[in-house]
C-alpha positions, 0 to 999 in steps of 0.5 A, spaced: 323 762 909 319 756 907 315 756 913 314 763 913 312 763 906 307 758 907 304 761 913 303 768 909 300 763 904 294 760 908 293 767 912 292 770 905 287 764 903 283 765 909 283 773 909 280 772 902 274 768 904 272 771 911 265 769 910 266 762 908 271 761 914 267 764 919 260 760 917 264 754 917 267 755 924 260 757 927 257 751 924 262 746 926 262 749 934 255 750 934 252 744 931 258 739 934 255 741 940 248 741 939 248 734 935 252 731 940 246 732 945 241 729 940 246 723 939 245 722 946 238 722 946 238 729 950 233 735 949 232 742 952 226 742 956 224 744 963 227 740 968 232 736 964 238 740 966 240 740 958 242 746 955 243 749 948 247 755 951 254 753 950 253 752 942 250 760 942 257 762 944 260 759 937 258 766 933 263 770 937 268 765 938 268 764 930 269 771 929 275 771 933 278 765 930 277 768 923 280 774 925 286 772 928 287 767 923 286 771 917 289 778 920 293 776 926 294 780 933 293 787 929 287 785 926 284 782 932 286 788 936 282 792 931 276 787 931 276 788 939 276 795 938 270 796 934 266 791 938 268 795 945 268 802 942 263 807 946 256 808 943 253 814 942 248 815 948 242 815 943 243 808 942 241 806 949 234 808 947 234 803 941 238 798 945 232 798 951 226 798 946 224 791 947 224 792 955 220 798 954 215 795 949 215 789 953 213 793 959 208 797 955 205 790 952 204 787 959 201 793 962 196 793 957 194 786 958 194 787 965 189 793 964 185 788 960 184 783 965 190 778 964 194 780 970 201 782 970 206 776 969 210 773 976 217 776 976 219 769 976 216 768 970 222 772 966 227 767 969 223 761 966 228 761 960 229 755 955 236 752 957 237 755 964 235 752 971 228 754 973 231 756 980 235 762 978 233 769 980 231 774 974 238 778 974 242 771 973 238 769 968 238 776 964 246 776 965 247 769 962 242 771 956 246 778 955 253 774 955 251 768 951 244 770 947 247 777 946 254 778 946 255 770 944 251 771 938 251 778 936 259 778 936 259 774 930 252 776 926 252 783 927 259 784 930 263 780 924 259 778 919 254 784 917 260 788 916 264 783 911 257 782 907 256 790 907 263 791 904 260 788 898 252 788 898 251 794 902 246 795 907 240 791 904 244 785 901 248 784 907 242 784 912 238 779 908 244 775 907 245 775 915 238 773 916 239 767 911 245 764 914 242 766 921 236 762 920 240 756 917 244 756 923 238 754 928 236 748 924 238 743 930 235 747 935 228 745 932 229 738 934 233 739 940 229 745 944 222 743 946 220 750 945 222 751 938 219 744 936 212 747 936 214 751 931 215 746 926 210 746 920 206 752 918 208 756 924 215 756 921 214 761 916 212 766 921 218 765 925 223 765 919 219 772 917 220 774 924 227 773 924 228 776 917 225 782 920 229 782 926 236 781 922 234 788 919 232 791 926 239 789 929 243 791 923 239 798 924 241 798 932 248 796 930 248 802 925 245 807 930 250 804 935 256 806 931 258 799 930 259 798 938 257 791 940 254 792 947 247 796 945 246 790 940 247 785 945 242 788 950 237 789 945 237 781 943 237 779 950 232 784 952 227 782 946 229 774 948 227 775 955 220 778 953 218 773 948 222 767 950 221 766 957 215 764 960 212 771 961 212 772 954 208 766 952 202 767 947 199 773 946 204 777 949 210 775 945 205 776 939 204 783 941 211 785 942 213 782 936 208 786 931 212 793 932 219 789 931 216 786 925 214 793 923 220 796 924 224 791 920 220 792 914 221 799 915 228 799 915 228 794 909 224 798 905 228 804 906 235 800 905 232 797 899 230 804 896 238 806 897 239 801 892 243 797 897 250 801 896 250 804 902 256 802 907 
């Protein structure tokens, strides 16, 4: 009896603090891996064979652990049911918008004389082998960047915060926690090291806009995870691969930022109370 009472006690304690427990587990797993690489003097850079990708799975794993510990098997089944539900068909248009936008931008740049990027440039992605085909790179980016991150940030955390803070309040709070989570990557990932300095302000603003965009895609997907994961993976492939270096990334990011600003404005006007 005492054991059962103790189990109910700690489960109730966890269930009352899902955001804190989730974020602590996410940092423990992600930072534990990334800081371990840094402690060995390793860095994610072309040709090193070092990858930060395992740490990107932590948001989803933390969401599963937090749900299982706080709500048991029934809660875990309900959580997985929400993530794996079938989205409405229009959601796929929003999910694929980064790829469509990227195609339009690369087409405009080619028409202006910059030429098309080589297909393999899309496979040159930080933290992944340079000899992989594009399909394999996209599959891993979708699994890890997409499902691994979005299963936690939008699939779990956004909903928890929306219950108390509404759409606007939840989206900017997710952005703040999401941004801080990236901190070790600015020393571990060579491509992100270049952002240290004033450029970091632009990155933070872009991430804030991205948080509102992804929350909007999540809403349009009726809470289904896959369209949000596809959006995240597609956007990263367009701007973080070698194909999106320089002007292309800026031109792709600008409409996304405008989208995020528009969503933030609309949700702010709602008063932050809509679920």
